[in-house]
C-alpha positions in Angstrom: -5.8 13.3 -9.3 -3.5 12.8 -6.2 -1.1 15.5 -5.2 1.9 14.6 -3.2 4.7 16.4 -1.4 8.1 15.3 -1.9 11.5 15.9 -3.5 12.4 14.7 -6.9 13.4 15.6 -10.4 11.8 18.3 -12.5 10.1 15.7 -14.8 8.0 12.7 -14.4 8.9 9.1 -15.0 6.6 8.8 -18.0 6.7 5.0 -18.2 5.0 2.4 -20.3 4.5 -1.1 -19.0 3.2 -3.6 -21.6 2.0 -7.1 -20.6 1.5 -9.6 -23.5 -0.7 -12.5 -22.7 -1.6 -15.9 -24.2 -4.8 -14.4 -25.6 -7.2 -11.5 -25.4 -9.3 -13.2 -22.7 -6.3 -13.4 -20.4 -5.5 -9.7 -21.0 -9.1 -8.7 -20.3 -9.0 -10.7 -17.0 -5.9 -8.7 -16.0 -7.5 -5.4 -16.7 -10.5 -6.5 -14.6 -8.2 -7.6 -11.7 -6.3 -4.4 -11.9 -9.6 -2.4 -11.7 -10.8 -4.6 -8.9 -7.5 -4.1 -6.9 -7.7 -0.3 -7.6 -11.3 -0.1 -6.4 -10.3 -1.9 -3.1 -7.4 0.5 -2.7 -9.6 3.6 -3.2 -12.3 2.4 -0.9 -9.6 1.8 1.8 -8.3 5.3 1.2 -11.7 6.9 1.5 -12.3 4.9 4.7 -9.0 6.1 6.2 -7.5 2.6 6.2 -4.9 3.5 3.5 -2.8 6.6 4.1 -0.6 7.4 1.2 3.0 8.0 2.3 2.7 5.6 5.3 3.5 2.0 4.9 0.7 -0.2 6.2 1.6 -3.1 8.6 -1.7 -5.0 8.1 -4.0 -5.6 5.1 -7.5 -4.4 5.3 -10.5 -6.8 5.1 -11.0 -5.6 1.5 -7.5 -6.5 0.4 -7.7 -9.9 2.2 -11.0 -10.6 0.4 -9.3 -9.7 -2.9 -6.5 -12.1 -2.1 -9.0 -14.9 -1.4 -11.2 -14.2 -4.4 -8.3 -13.9 -6.9 -5.2 -15.6 -5.4 -3.3 -12.4 -6.1 -0.4 -11.7 -3.7 0.6 -8.1 -3.0 2.9 -6.5 -0.4 1.9 -3.9 2.2 3.0 -0.8 0.0 1.5 -2.1 -3.2 -2.1 -0.9 -2.8 -0.9 2.7 -2.4 0.6 2.5 -5.9 -2.9 2.0 -7.4 -4.1 5.3 -6.0 -2.0 7.4 -8.3 -2.8 8.5 -11.9 -2.3 5.7 -14.5 -4.0 4.5 -17.6 -4.6 0.8 -18.2 -6.2 -0.5 -21.4 -6.4 -3.8 -23.3 -5.2 -3.8 -26.9 -5.8 -7.4 -28.2 -3.7 -9.7 -26.2 -1.8 -6.9 -24.5 -2.5 -4.7 -21.5 -0.7 -1.3 -21.9 -0.3 0.7 -18.7 1.0 4.3 -18.8 2.0 6.2 -15.6 4.3 8.9 -14.4 5.0 7.2 -11.2 8.0 4.9 -10.3 6.0 2.6 -8.1 5.2 -0.3 -10.5 5.2 -3.4 -8.3 1.4 -3.7 -8.0 1.0 -3.4 -11.9 3.8 -6.0 -12.4 2.2 -8.4 -10.0 -1.2 -8.2 -11.6 0.3 -8.7 -15.0 2.5 -11.7 -13.9 -0.5 -13.1 -12.1 -2.2 -13.5 -15.4 0.9 -15.0 -17.1 2.1 -12.0 -19.0 5.4 -11.4 -20.6 6.4 -7.8 -19.5 8.1 -5.0 -21.3 8.9 -1.7 -19.6 10.3 1.5 -21.0 10.5 5.3 -20.7 8.5 7.4 -23.1 11.1 10.1 -22.7 13.7 7.9 -24.4 11.8 5.7 -26.9 9.8 6.4 -29.9 6.9 4.2 -31.1 3.2 3.8 -30.6 3.5 4.4 -26.8 6.7 6.4 -26.8 7.3 10.0 -27.5 5.9 11.3 -30.7 8.1 11.2 -33.8 9.1 14.5 -35.4 
């Protein structure tokens, strides 16, 4: 778990991001790419190359290698988004990502990279399988 210092509201974002793919194989590829990108971000943080809260001005060799291997394109601030707590799982032809963070660009880019149709909503406001529980 990452702890951060900052100012904000008294509650989390509590978001659900759903990517629907052409088939389950494409969804699985997106989950693997997300895990690979997350592993690179965590390795960079552990090595001191990624400092949360400070926007990078260069990509690390690990991120550049990820780009070469996968053809994924991220911006300098996107790897940091992968350091914070989130859950990503495949359910059939969908990838469901839940997070309490507002930084979603890295997730959106990974899903779009795989050709997903994307749905985003707040679990505070919507009921359903990923929304707030029904009473």
